C-alpha positions in Angstrom: 0.0 0.0 0.0 2.9 2.4 0.8 4.5 1.7 -2.5 1.2 2.3 -4.4 0.8 5.6 -2.5 4.3 6.6 -3.3 3.9 5.7 -7.0 0.5 7.6 -7.2 2.2 10.7 -5.6 5.1 10.5 -8.1 2.6 10.3 -11.0 0.6 13.2 -9.6 3.8 15.2 -9.2 4.7 14.8 -12.8 1.2 15.7 -14.0 0.8 18.8 -11.9 4.2 20.0 -13.1 2.9 20.2 -16.7 1.5 23.3 -18.3 -2.2 23.8 -17.6 -3.4 23.0 -21.1 -1.4 19.7 -21.1 -2.8 18.4 -17.8 -6.0 16.7 -18.9 -4.7 14.9 -22.0 -1.6 13.8 -20.2 -3.7 12.5 -17.2 -6.0 10.6 -19.4 -3.2 9.0 -21.4 -1.4 8.0 -18.2 -4.6 6.4 -16.8 -5.0 4.5 -20.1 -1.4 3.2 -19.7 -2.3 2.0 -16.2 -5.5 0.3 -17.3 -5.9 -3.0 -15.4 -3.9 -1.8 -12.4 -5.0 -0.3 -9.1 -3.6 3.1 -10.1 -5.7 3.6 -13.2 -8.8 4.8 -11.3 -7.1 7.2 -8.8 -5.0 8.7 -11.7 -8.1 9.2 -13.8 -9.7 10.9 -10.8 -7.0 13.5 -10.4 -8.7 16.9 -10.8 -7.4 19.6 -13.1 -6.1 22.5 -11.0 -7.7 25.9 -11.0 -5.6 28.6 -12.6 -4.5 30.1 -9.3 -3.6 26.7 -7.9 -1.6 25.8 -11.0 0.3 29.1 -10.7 1.2 28.3 -7.1 2.2 24.7 -8.1 4.4 26.2 -10.8 6.0 28.6 -8.3 6.7 25.8 -5.8 8.6 23.8 -8.4 10.5 26.6 -10.2 11.1 28.9 -7.2 11.5 26.3 -4.5 14.0 28.2 -2.4 11.9 31.4 -2.4 8.7 29.5 -1.5 10.7 27.7 1.3 11.7 31.0 2.7 8.1 32.2 2.7 7.0 29.1 4.5 9.9 29.4 7.0 9.0 33.0 7.8 5.3 32.0 8.3 6.3 29.2 10.7 8.5 31.7 12.7 5.7 34.2 12.8 3.2 31.7 14.0 5.5 30.6 16.8 6.3 34.1 17.9 2.8 35.5 17.6 1.7 34.5 21.1 4.4 36.6 22.8 4.2 39.7 20.7 2.5 43.0 21.4 -0.2 44.5 19.2 2.1 47.0 17.6 4.7 44.2 16.8 2.0 42.0 15.3 0.8 44.9 13.1 4.3 45.5 11.9 4.8 41.8 11.1 1.5 41.7 9.3 2.6 44.6 7.1 5.9 42.7 6.4 4.0 39.5 5.6 1.8 41.4 3.1 4.8 42.9 1.5 6.5 39.5 1.2 3.4 37.7 -0.2 2.9 40.6 -2.7 6.5 40.3 -3.9 6.3 36.5 -4.3 3.0 36.9 -6.1 4.7 39.2 -8.6 7.4 36.5 -9.1 4.7 33.9 -9.6 3.1 36.0 -12.4 6.6 36.3 -14.0 7.1 32.5 -13.9 3.6 31.8 -15.3 4.3 34.3 -18.1 7.4 32.3 -19.0 5.1 29.2 -19.4 2.7 31.1 -21.7 0.0 32.2 -19.2 -0.8 35.8 -18.5 -2.1 36.0 -14.9 -5.1 38.3 -14.4 -5.5 40.5 -11.3 -8.2 38.2 -10.0 -6.0 35.1 -10.3 -3.1 37.0 -8.7 -5.4 37.9 -5.7 -6.1 34.2 -5.3 -2.4 33.3 -5.5 -1.6 35.9 -2.9 -4.4 34.7 -0.6 -3.0 31.1 -0.9 0.5 32.3 0.0 -0.9 34.2 3.0 -2.8 31.1 4.1 0.4 29.1 3.9 2.0 31.6 6.3 -0.7 31.7 8.9 -1.8 28.1 8.8 0.4 25.0 9.1 -1.9 22.8 7.1 -2.1 25.3 4.3 1.7 25.4 4.3 1.8 21.6 3.8 -0.7 21.9 1.0 1.3 24.6 -0.8 4.6 22.7 -0.3 3.1 19.6 -2.0 2.7 21.3 -5.3 -0.5 19.3 -5.8 -3.0 22.1 -5.2 -6.3 21.9 -7.2 -7.8 25.0 -5.7 -6.7 28.3 -4.0 -6.9 28.6 -0.2 -8.0 31.2 2.2 -7.2 31.3 5.9 -7.2 33.9 8.6 -5.1 32.0 11.2 -8.0 32.2 13.7 -9.6 28.9 12.8 -7.9 25.9 11.2 -8.4 25.8 7.4 -9.5 22.7 5.5 -6.3 22.4 3.6 -7.1 18.8 2.6 -9.9 20.0 0.3 -7.5 22.0 -1.8 -5.1 19.2 -2.7 -5.4 16.4 -5.3 -4.9 13.6 -2.8 -5.2 13.4 1.0 -1.6 12.1 1.2 -0.4 15.3 -0.5 -0.2 17.1 2.9 2.9 15.0 3.7 4.5 15.4 0.3 6.9 17.9 -1.1 7.0 18.7 -4.9 10.1 17.9 -6.8 11.9 21.1 -7.9 12.1 21.7 -11.7 14.7 23.7 -13.6 13.4 26.9 -15.1 14.1 27.6 -18.7 17.4 29.4 -19.2 17.0 33.1 -20.0 17.8 34.3 -23.6 21.5 34.8 -24.1 22.7 38.4 -24.0 26.0 40.0 -25.1 28.6 39.8 -22.4 29.5 43.1 -20.9 33.0 43.8 -20.0 33.2 44.8 -16.4 35.8 47.4 -15.5 37.1 46.7 -12.0 36.6 49.5 -9.5 39.7 49.9 -7.4 37.7 51.6 -4.6 34.9 48.9 -4.6 36.0 47.3 -1.4 36.4 50.6 0.4 32.9 51.7 -0.8 31.4 48.5 0.3 33.1 48.8 3.7 32.0 52.5 4.1 28.4 51.5 3.3 28.6 48.6 5.8 30.0 51.0 8.4 27.2 53.5 7.8 24.6 50.8 8.1 26.2 49.6 11.4 26.3 53.1 12.8 22.7 53.7 11.8 21.6 50.4 13.4 23.5 51.2 16.6 21.9 54.6 16.8 18.5 53.2 16.3 19.2 50.5 18.9 20.3 53.1 21.4 17.2 55.2 20.8 15.0 52.1 21.1 16.8 51.2 24.4 16.2 54.7 25.7 12.5 54.5 24.9 12.4 51.1 26.6 14.1 52.5 29.7 11.7 55.4 29.8 8.7 53.1 29.4 10.0 50.8 32.1 10.3 53.8 34.5 6.8 54.9 33.7 5.5 51.4 34.3 7.2 51.3 37.7 5.9 54.8 38.6 2.3 53.8 37.7 2.6 50.5 39.6 3.8 52.3 42.7 0.9 54.8 42.4 -1.5 51.9 42.0 -0.3 50.3 45.2 -0.6 53.6 47.0 -4.2 54.1 45.8 -5.1 50.5 46.7 -3.8 51.0 50.2 -5.9 54.2 50.6 -8.9 52.3 49.3 -8.4 49.5 51.8 -8.0 52.1 54.6 -11.2 53.8 53.5 -13.1 50.5 53.3 -11.9 49.7 56.9 -13.1 53.2 58.1 -16.5 52.7 56.4 -16.9 49.3 58.0 -16.1 50.8 61.5 -18.6 53.7 60.9 -21.3 51.2 59.8 -20.8 49.3 63.1 -21.0 52.6 65.1 -24.2 53.5 63.2 -25.8 50.1 63.9 -25.0 50.5 67.7 -26.4 54.1 67.6 -29.6 52.8 66.0 -30.0 50.3 68.9 -29.3 53.1 71.6 -31.8 55.4 69.8 -34.5 52.7 69.9 -33.9 52.2 73.6 -34.0 55.9 74.3 -37.2 56.3 72.3 -38.8 53.5 74.3 -37.8 55.2 77.6 -39.1 58.5 76.4 -42.5 56.9 75.4 -42.8 55.3 78.8 -41.9 58.5 80.6 -44.4 60.4 78.5 -47.2 57.9 79.4 -46.3 58.2 83.1 -46.5 62.0 82.9 -49.9 61.7 81.2 -51.2 59.3 84.0 -49.9 61.5 86.8 -51.4 64.7 85.2 -54.8 63.1 85.1 -54.5 61.9 88.7 -53.5 65.4 89.8 -56.4 67.0 88.0 -58.8 64.5 89.6 -57.4 65.3 93.1 -57.7 69.0 92.5 -61.3 68.6 91.3 -62.2 66.6 94.4 -60.6 69.2 96.7 -62.6 72.0 95.1 -65.8 70.0 95.6 -65.3 70.0 99.4 -65.4 73.8 99.5 -63.4 76.1 101.7 
């Protein structure tokens, strides 16, 4: 079974390396050659790639090193993403877009060498597929296989269905065999006059870049130090405010206890006052009755 799978992948690799117009007749001819074997049916079932998928397959085989760099950068970005700040992620996203745009331009050039003019719509699908390969590991495997039959889109938030975009499920563990690009047309050889100061110029340029990098690094370090001091100041102020809040909460709790005790004393005082008032009323009535009786006896 393993040998059959390997042979099927090898046949698919040959077919998907062909120019787009050659795919269907070559596939059908190969399936006819394999008639009577277990490979005839799966070879016949290989789908013709969409234009964007064919362009990416072409790029993988003829610009293998460049595509490998794209996939390596994507893997590094996915690994580092969790520990990056929002500003760093936005900067990396811009770099990723620039990289995929540049590689898409290269893909259009390679396709043109093979007789196909890539439209803007197809180029957008190619760039979306390269972006998907950078943000999603499964899409990266699909692109590396060189057996794409459809373009891919992925956001990196949810895992994409990369298996649906390749000719065979086993393609996700396969790497396309690189092909040699056609040699460029020969041009008259230009005589190069050596520049005696070339080494000095290169060294000066390197020194200038180093000086600029060191200056930028020092400035960035200064910004980092200032930001660290501000963080420390704010953390200290936060601790101070929290202590004041805790103190006020304790004071409020104590006042609430005093208020509850005062409510109880007030209730007791009100009861005592009501009892005293009732006694005064009773004694007043008794006095008035005694006075009335005395007046009734006469002088």
